[in-house]
C-alpha positions, 0 to 999 in steps of 0.5 A: 500499500502506497502512503499518501504523504501529503494527507499524512502531514497535513493531518498530523501538523494540522492536528498538532496545531489544534492540539497546541491551540487547545492547551493554550486556550484552555490554560488561558480560560483556567487562568482567567477563571482563577484570576490573573494573580499567578505571580502573587500565588508564586510570590506569597506561597514560596516561603519554603521549598515545599510550599514552592513545589505545591505552588508550582503544581497549582500554577501549572495545572492552571496555565497547562504549561510547565514551560510557562511556569518556569518562564514566570519563575525565571522572570521572578527570580531575575526581578528579585521576587524569588530566591534561587532555592525557592525557584527550584521547589517551584520548578519541581512542582511545575514538572509534576503539574504538567503531568495533568495534561497527559491524565486528561488525555488518558480519558478516552473521550476523542469521539466526543471532541466536536460536540464538546467544541460545540458547547464551548462555542455556544458558551463563547458566542451566546453568553455575555457573562465573563464567568461563562465566557471563561468557562466556554474557553476552557470547554472549547480548548478541552475539546480542541485538545482531543480533536487535534489528538484525533487528527494527529493519530489518524495521520500517523496510523499508516506509519505502522506499514512503513518498514523505516519507522518499525526499524526506528522503534526497534532501535529505540527499544534496544538503545534507550538513549536514542529514544531520549534523543528523539524525545528531546529533539521533538519537544525542542522543535514543538516547544511543548512537552504536553504535545509530545507526550500526547503524541507518544500516547497516540503512538503507543495506543496505535501499537506504533511504539512499545513501552520499552522504546516509549519510556526513553522518549517520555524522559526526553520529552522532559529534557526538551521542555527545558529549552523554553526556560533556557531561551527565556533566560538568555541575556537575563540576570545571573540568577535567572540563568541559574534558575533555567540551568536548575530546570535542565539539571533537574531533568537530566539527573532524573533521566539518568536515574530512570535510564539506569533502572529502566528495566525495573521501571518498565515492569512497574509500569506494566504492573500499574497497567495490568492492576488498574486495567489502564488503557494505553494513553493512561498508561503513559500518563501514569508513567509520566506522573511516576517519573516526575513525582519520583524525580522530585521526591528523590531530588527534594532533599538536595535543593541546596546541592542543586543550588550550589552546583548551578551557582558554581556552573554559572558563576558571577555576582547578581544585582538582585533587588530584594523586593521583600520588606525586612522591618515590618513585623506585625507583632509590634503593632499589637505589642508596642505601637511606638516600636512598630512606627519605628520599623515602618520608618526603617522600611520607608528609609529603605524605600527611599534608598531605592529611590536614589539607587534607581535615579543613579541607574537611570542617569547611568542609562541615559549616558551609557544606553546599557540595558543592564542599567535600565533593567536595574532601574525597572527592578528597583521600581518594581521593588518601590511599588511592592514596598509602597503596598506593604508599608502602606498596609502596615501603616493602615493596620497601625493606624487602629493602634493607640498613638500618642499625638506626636506619633500620629504626626509621625505616622501621617508623615510616613504615610505622605512620604511613602506616596512621594517616594513611590511617585519618584519611582514612577518618574524615573521609570518614565525617564528610562522609557523616554531613553528607550524611545530615544534609542528605538527611534535613533533620536540624537540629543546634542552634547550641550543637551546632554551636559545640561541633563547631567547637571540637573540629574546630579542636582536632582539626586543630591536633592532627593538624598538630602530629603531622605537624610532629613527624614532619617535624622529628623534634621530641619537644617537639611530639610531646609537645604532641600527646599533651596535645592528644589528651588534651584531645580525649578529655575534650571528647568525653566532655563533648560526649556528655553535653551532647548527651544533656542537650539531647536529654532537654530536647527541644531536639535530635531523636534523629537529630541526636543520632546525627549529632552523637555520630558526628561527635564519635566520629570526631574523637576517633578522628582524635585517636587516630591523630595521637597514634600518629604522635607516639608513634612520634616519641617512641619514636625518642627 
């Protein structure tokens, strides 16, 4: 019988496309139903590695992608929200969570795929309610997943009559490493271990591969899925690259262990199949689940060792910004409000230090155009926003405690100062975006204009430093200096605007350059306003 290659390829790749779309669409629906708070879940529930594993499982089940979870983790580690050890726990959990898709596929309801799609479509197009719409998206994706599998299975069935394919499966049975390589490469190409496990389930179901060849492919699928995190970590921080390396190392170690015990593991999977009367797709799902759960149990006690290995493999200091508060102990609100107020002040001062550091990084970015400076500035702005929420919540809780009149005044000052520092972060973020716009559009700012910006930037940084110092020491003399310097900033802003208008009139500067320059100057002037607000609060206490 001659094979119709065109029909086979069209069916297979069309089915693969529908399958991948189904997983993505179903994951998006689940994610929306749960509320888009994945980063918060990972931030709050990763206090220790065990909680990290549970958080990793939960988030991966929600978004139906271990790669997606790992990419989020890489981003959180890079931004400083999560330590490497916490990330390792989440990555382990993500590997367990991704097995849920295989169990879903193991439920043989492919013949009902089209009616399921129809139900999802009705909910999507005939109902306005957002919750019903999200449910429709989940059901539609669920149906598309099975329909894609049916198409792929139909496309692959003729392969059983192909001698070359039969020889390949025999080779993989005899040489497990070949199976691992095939599984790895295929997942690297498809960028989804769920898809390649689904294909493996169809191959095994159609008797195109036996269990001895299928298990090494399954191990390779788990290695291949790490490529997404590796790609996400390219060019990222040292910590992010280490998190991606952990994902690779975790699956490589697991694969090595299971290749060594492959005959034993095969017997165990056959035992599960016969004991629970599992169909072929569910047998692969159980094998996949057993692999990832056992791998996590084996390696969980060695999280510190994994962290040490990747630290040695990827050396270097990482400029991670610590997002978390260090001084806000809720116990003090009940026991000693005055100490709690002092703790809040320490955290506000720390937030102010971040603002100064963010301004310095922004100034460097303006001069060097180095992405390292812009990334650090964005990290710091994120840290300021996070501290803004935590300090404000702490101060709100503290306001219900019994405070003396002077303590109430200090409390009010801290509330106002937090808001001013947060606005400083917003303004230097605006400047970073303006410089990025300048880079993207190849806007040339003259040397004279750059020199003017340097002077104003240094004056603004010095003003903010003095404002934070006046708060720290409660020094009215320094606070008055801040007011004087802010007056200088205002005068400089007016002067620089006029000078730049003259440059534009003379044709030295373009209109785009004028917009960028004036907006940077305007943001610096507003930062000066927020600095003087802090100083005036200190003077008000006097």
